[in-house]
N, C-alpha and C positions, 0 to 999 in steps of 0.2 A: 399519435395524429387526435384528436381529439372529437368526441361524437359530432360536435357542432361543425368543425372543419369535413369532418369526413363527411358529413350531408351538406353539406355545399360540393364539396369535389364532386362524390355522387351525382348533384342535380347538373354540375356541368357537364358529368360525363354522360348521362342523357342528354341535353340536348343537343350535344356532340353528335351523337348515334343519328338524331330525329335529323340534323344539318346533312348528314351524310347519306343518310337515305335518300332524302325526299329532296335535295338540291348539290348531290355533288356526282351530276350528268347519271343517274339510278346506273353506276360503273357497276351494279352487286345481278343486276339482271339476267347479267351474262343472255344477250338479244343478238348481237351483234354477232352475227355468223354468216359465213360463205354459203350460198346455197347451190342446187344443182342447178345448173343451165338448163335451159326448156329449150323446147324443138321449135320453138318460135324468135326464142333470144340467138338460136343457130342461126335458122335459114334466114333472121336481119343481118349478122356480121356477114358483110361481102367483101369484106376483104379478111381474112387471118394472118397480122404481122410475124414477122417472122425472129423465133425467140433463142436467144442463147444463156443455159443455165452455164453456171459461174458456179463452182463447186472445190473451195479451199481444202485439201487436205493433209492431217498430217499423223501421222499414224494410226489409220482407221482399217486398218487390213478387216476387223469382225464384221465389222459394219457393211465393208461398200459392197461387198454385193447385192446384199437388199436393197441397199443405196438407189446404187445406179439402174436397175430390173426398173425398179418403181419410177425410171425417168427413162430409159429404154422404151417401154410400153405406154406408155403415154397414148390416150385418144387425143393428139392433137391434131387439126385439119391444116398447119401450115407448117412452114419452115422451123425447123427442130434444129436443133449443133446444142452437144453436151461438153462442155469442156471443163476438163477434173485438174489444176492443177496440185502438183504434189506440192507439200508446203516444206520441201526439206522432212522428210518422215523417215526415221532409223527405227521403222519396223522394214513389209513385204510391201510395202503401197506398190508402190512404181509397179513393180513387176505380177501383184494381181490383177491389176486394171490393163496391164499391157494380153494378159491371158483373155481377160474379157471380152476387150475388143477384137479378139478376133471368133469369138462364139456368135453365130450367127448374122442369122444378114442386118437387123435394130445392131447395134452395135459397130454397122457406119457412120452413125451421127458422133460417134462418142472422140474424143483425144484425148489425151493428157498429154503435157508439159509438166517441164519442171522448172522451179520456181529458182530465179537468182537469189547468192547470200542475201539475207536482208542486210537494207541499209541501215542508217540510225535511223532514228526520227520515226520510222514504222510499227503499225505492230506487225505480224507475222501474217497472221489473216486477213488481214485490209491489201497486203504488200502483193499475196497470193490471186485476191480477186483481181486488185489491178491491172496485174498480170494476164490474168483471164482476159477481161475486155479490153486490152490492148490485142490481146493476142484477136479475140475475134472482130473486133476494128476491121479486121485485115484478110479476112476470111468474106466469101462473095455466097449468098447474101448479102446484106449490109443486116446489120440488128437493127430491129423499132424496139426489141424492149430484151432486158439482163434480169434473169431471175439468179436473183443472189440466195445460193442452198447451203445447210452446213451439209457436212457429210454421213450424218447420223439420221437426215429423217427418211423417214418414210410415204412417199406422195402418192396420195391417191389416183390412179386413172385418169380421173377429168378433173385434176389441180389446175395445169396449168392452162387448160381452154377456162376452168374455171376465172379463173384468176385476169384471164386477156376478155374474156367477156367484161367481166365487172368494169375492168381498165376503160376497157373502150366505149359504155356505155355509157355510163359514167364521165366518160374525159378526167380519170385519175394519172395524175402525176405518179404515183405507187401506190401502189397496193400489197399490203404485210400481212401474214397472218401467222399468227399464236399458236402454234401447230399440237396434239395433243398432247403431251409430256408423260410419259413412263410412270405408272401409278399401279405399281404389285406391289411391291416389300412394304413393311410396315414403314417404314419410314418415308417413303415415299407419298403413301396414305396420308400420313400427320401430315407432310412439310410441303409438298408439288403444289395442292387447290388453294394451298396460303400463298404460294410466292407469286400465283399466278394472281390471285383476290386483289392482296396486295400493291402487283404491276396495276391493276383496272381501277384500285384505287386512287395513285398515283397520277397515272395518264388515263381517264375516264374513256373507252370508246367515239359513246356518240361522241364526246366533244374532240374527240383526236378526226371526227367524220364529219364536223361541221368546218369549211371551211373560215366561216369567221370568229373561230377561237384558235387560240394561240398556242392550242397544246400542240403539241406533233412526238410523235413515237412511231414503234415500227418495234417488229420480232425477228432477231437476224438469221432463223433460221427457215423462212422465209419473203424474201420480198421482191416484187415484179416493179419495175421504175422503169419506163423510157427512155430508149436509150440520147434521145434531145432532149429531155431535162436533167442528166445524168450529165449530158456536155455542158448544157447553160449554167454551171453550180461550179462549176471547176473539176468534176466525173472527184473518183476513189480519193485522190490525195486530198480534196480538201477535209477531210478527214482522220488523215493517214496515221496518227497517231492514240484516236480515240479506245478507250478500251468495252465504254457502254456502246459501239459502231453504230446495231442500229438505228438506238435514238438519234443520236448525232448526224445520221446521215436524211432521218425524217426532220428533223429542223435546221438540217442547211436547207433541204427543197424546199420547205416551210416558208426559211428568209431571205431568198436571193434568186427560183424558179417563178417567172411570169402565171405557171399553173402550181398553184399554192394545194390544189386537190389531193388528199393523201386520205387510203380510208386502211382501217387493219380490223382484222378480228379474230373471230378463233372460227377450228374448224371440228369437228370429228372424224373427218378422215386421214390426212396426213397429217402423219404421226412423229414425233422422237424414240430412234430406236435406242439412245444413250437413257441406260439403267440409273440408277442406284442406289445399290444393295444395302445399305447403311449411313447414320447419320452423319455419321463422318463425309460420305462422297460428299454429299445435301452441304453439308458447313462449307467443303472449299470451294462447292460453286458458285456460292455466296459470299463468301468472302473475297472473291477473287476481286468486285466487283462493287458489294455494297458503302465505299468507303468512298470508291470515288464516284455516287451517285451523291455523297455530299460533298461534291467540289473538294474534298479533303481539308472540309472545315473545321477544328476541330469544337465549337459555335455552333454549325450544321446536327455535329454531331452530340452534342446536350442538350441541345431544342427538340434532335428525335429519339431521342433516349426519354427524357421528361415525357415526351408524345408520348409516344407507344406505350408507355405504362399506362400514365391516364386515359386512354382512351382504352386498353384493354385490357387492364386489369386493376382496374380500382373496383367495379360491381364486385370482383370474386372477396377484395378488402372489403367492402360494405355490406356481404351475403354474413362470411365470420363473423368481421369486429361489430357491424351494426347493431343497434336499436332497430325497433319491428318497422317502424318509419321507412330506416335506410334498408332495409332490409327488401323491402317491395318494391322502390325504388329502385334498388341494383339488379333485381331481378328483371325486371322489366328491361334498362340496359341490358341487361343477358343476353333475354330475349331477341330483345332485336339484333343481337351482333348474331344470334342463332337465324333471325332470318336472313340476313344479310349475309352470310355466307354461308346458309344453306345450297342459295341455284349453282355453284361451281363446287360443292359435291355432289351433287346430282349429275352433276353435266360431267365428271371422273366414274361417275356409278359408281356410289359410296354408301354407305351406311347413313343414315341420318344423322345419328351418332356422330359422328367424326365432325359435326358442323357443331358441336357442344369443345369442341378443342378449340379452336380459336383463341383465348387468352391464351395456354398454355403453351401451344409455336409460336404465338410470339412473342411472345418470353423468351423462347430459343432463338427467333430472331434480331432481338434487342441484343440477347451477347454476340451473336455472329457479326453482328453489324461494332462490336464497341470492338470484338476481335481482328474485321479487316482495315480497322484503323491503326489496333496494334502492329500487323504486320505489316501493313505502307510504313510506318513511324520507324521497324525497326529494317526497313526495304527490302520486303518481301511481299509487299503488294504488287497486286497483277498477276503475280505467277499463274503460270497457263503450260501444259507441254514441255513441263525442261525453261519454258524461257519466263525472264521477269524481266516487266516492263516498268521503264518508271514513269512518274505522274506530270 
């Protein structure tokens, strides 16, 4: 690349970052947080809705004790039922839950059912969720809300109360939390904040939370949805084969429900217990759905790869190979990248040094996206917990 072309490309990169920081819903600010409920808010809520928690579980013995304890010890004044749906686990999941169900008074809230054999056209998780919801509908009292949560989520003791208050006060159809992910190993410290950062850039939370915008998204680890809304849009069956089921559900609510109000935010208190000890474990997690996000389109893949290179890698090239004018502009662009990434790095309580790593991490994500497409073309896309789901 000649110096003139490099100069023009670096200028474009700087313009892109100015646009992203100013006009892309201020996604980078990390300001959409689920706040603790005040005493006034609690007193003003005259009726506490009934909530059924639906947990699909497949081979989750190591995490379930903590997960279930966090739900069974919720500080929630309303009726709370917890339904765990065993998704044909090959470990000791069912027996563990049955043992837990016999421990203490709180465990009377817990019921475990086994999912039927997975039919064609469904993903295992959504099939299990659907059966859990159908089971909950047969119970008394009827559910006002369903909390769809993963088997690896440790909920803060007030999480359900906070979600319900948020939904009731703002008349929301769906409330979702991007729970705080594990960020302990070196691989997690490098890759996890970037994962959240890219998700926020793709679906700016302020736009999701503005009913006048067309952006719809949710985070599958923690979704509270009104029973009435779920019925209105046709139930889980309408997204039965979606690999990115959380965003598919949010989009369905936005398109089909009379109440289109969605809220998506972050939380410091409710956490994922899923650990990623090395780069390959994170690689596999992202590669499972990266090409799905691009609708399996080779054209979108090419555009994404070129776009990611332009946005994240050009400043480094300018600093290394450019004239001093190019270097100055590239350094300014790198500063904007640093400032944009710093809030999520601090949210995860990491050193600001990690905010300098985004261009390198972005290159890894580019490679993961290419690998995701390669896996799809080889018939290995969507592989998860021993299953391969067709596109």
